[in-house]
C-alpha positions, -999 to 999 in steps of 0.1 A, spaced: 374 -376 -337 371 -346 -360 387 -341 -393 412 -316 -379 426 -343 -357 430 -367 -386 444 -344 -413 478 -331 -406 487 -295 -415 515 -307 -439 489 -326 -458 467 -296 -462 497 -275 -472 507 -301 -498 471 -300 -513 472 -262 -513 507 -261 -529 497 -285 -556 465 -265 -564 484 -231 -564 512 -245 -586 486 -255 -612 471 -221 -617 480 -204 -650 503 -175 -644 520 -190 -613 557 -194 -621 565 -210 -588 558 -210 -551 585 -192 -531 589 -193 -494 600 -162 -475 627 -164 -448 603 -178 -422 590 -203 -448 626 -215 -455 633 -221 -418 600 -240 -414 606 -259 -445 641 -271 -434 628 -282 -400 597 -299 -416 619 -317 -442 643 -329 -415 615 -343 -393 600 -361 -423 633 -376 -434 640 -386 -397 607 -405 -397 616 -422 -430 590 -402 -450 594 -386 -484 592 -348 -478 560 -332 -491 565 -301 -513 549 -274 -492 573 -245 -496 556 -212 -498 525 -224 -480 515 -219 -444 484 -234 -429 464 -230 -397 437 -254 -388 412 -246 -360 380 -262 -371 383 -242 -403 414 -237 -425 434 -206 -431 460 -208 -458 487 -183 -469 505 -189 -502 536 -170 -515 538 -170 -553 559 -157 -581 538 -147 -611 545 -143 -648 547 -107 -662 524 -119 -690 495 -123 -666 479 -97 -642 491 -104 -607 458 -96 -591 439 -120 -615 464 -148 -608 462 -143 -571 424 -145 -572 426 -177 -593 450 -191 -567 426 -183 -539 397 -201 -557 418 -231 -567 433 -236 -532 400 -232 -514 383 -257 -537 411 -282 -536 415 -281 -498 378 -285 -492 375 -313 -517 405 -332 -505 400 -328 -468 363 -319 -462 375 -290 -440 359 -256 -446 383 -229 -458 379 -196 -439 404 -177 -460 432 -180 -485 457 -151 -485 480 -149 -516 512 -129 -515 528 -121 -548 565 -119 -539 578 -113 -573 568 -109 -610 591 -128 -634 597 -110 -666 610 -139 -687 
């Protein structure tokens, strides 16, 4: 059995969300419309199974031997959005590999908004 069969996508997404949230300059993760629909469905499934929903809003994961991660963030206006996005890429790739042992093919970061306050 390979690691991709053992590690569920919501687990990888939770690791990625936690890593991204911890990066300086990230105000919050923010799902787009598709992310909101997926989040509602995922939360409903987890609650139905009696599980505490894992915070994965704003993160999408594809696992096919390697991992592809997409993260939607809101950054602070105090920090450069590009620098924050690069730091999120590094943090997410390192955290996912360390926590799961799966190689990360790519981390795409989408800056959806820049918060002025």
